[in-house]
Wavefront OBJ file of the C-alpha trace (Angstrom):
o trace
v -0.084 0.226 0.139
v 1.303 3.489 -0.806
v 0.487 6.559 1.249
v 2.049 10.108 1.165
v 4.525 10.937 3.568
v 3.273 12.324 6.890
v 5.057 14.768 9.256
v 3.993 14.279 12.601
v 5.674 15.721 16.032
v 6.168 12.780 18.645
v 5.481 13.123 22.175
v 9.288 14.520 22.939
v 8.663 17.196 20.670
v 10.791 15.782 17.630
v 9.859 15.743 13.923
v 8.951 12.638 12.300
v 8.023 11.805 8.612
v 5.758 8.463 8.333
v 6.615 7.635 4.578
v 6.721 4.457 2.763
v 10.074 2.709 2.798
v 12.198 3.678 -0.803
v 15.276 1.326 -2.601
v 17.833 3.056 -0.335
v 16.281 1.550 2.777
v 16.362 -2.133 2.030
v 19.389 -3.317 3.512
v 18.543 -1.534 6.666
v 14.870 -3.262 6.023
v 16.121 -6.771 6.031
v 18.482 -5.665 9.171
v 15.133 -4.730 11.214
v 13.302 -8.020 10.017
v 15.627 -10.064 10.677
v 16.255 -8.574 14.286
v 12.180 -8.820 14.818
v 11.785 -12.273 14.035
v 15.177 -13.336 16.214
v 13.085 -11.753 19.498
v 10.043 -14.009 19.421
v 8.965 -17.402 18.458
v 5.529 -16.196 17.179
v 6.139 -15.099 13.955
v 5.705 -16.920 10.528
v 9.500 -16.857 9.663
v 13.141 -17.441 11.088
v 15.805 -14.865 11.061
v 17.444 -16.961 7.863
v 14.787 -16.739 6.112
v 14.160 -12.985 5.868
v 17.034 -12.438 2.563
v 17.022 -9.352 -0.152
v 15.530 -10.558 -3.121
v 14.764 -7.015 -4.994
v 12.227 -7.023 -7.714
v 10.691 -4.102 -9.227
v 11.846 -0.980 -11.332
v 13.731 1.720 -10.462
v 10.869 3.399 -8.223
v 9.571 0.209 -6.664
v 11.748 -2.714 -4.659
v 10.023 -5.934 -3.141
v 11.731 -7.581 -0.410
v 10.398 -10.909 -0.195
v 10.538 -12.769 2.850
l 1 2 3 4 5 6 7 8 9 10 11 12 13 14 15 16 17 18 19 20 21 22 23 24 25 26 27 28 29 30 31 32 33 34 35 36 37 38 39 40 41 42 43 44 45 46 47 48 49 50 51 52 53 54 55 56 57 58 59 60 61 62 63 64 65
């Protein structure tokens, strides 16, 4: 799902931009998914099942798990 970026102020007064992930975010998204899947046994995948297989165009990238 795509949505327009939204800028909010968090409870500590910091500006936060909520946006769709971009191609440049892929490596950090993979690391995040590997960390979070290792924190609980109740998810549908294991940390070693999170790999990067990019597909799409220059303007779109999908992370397959």
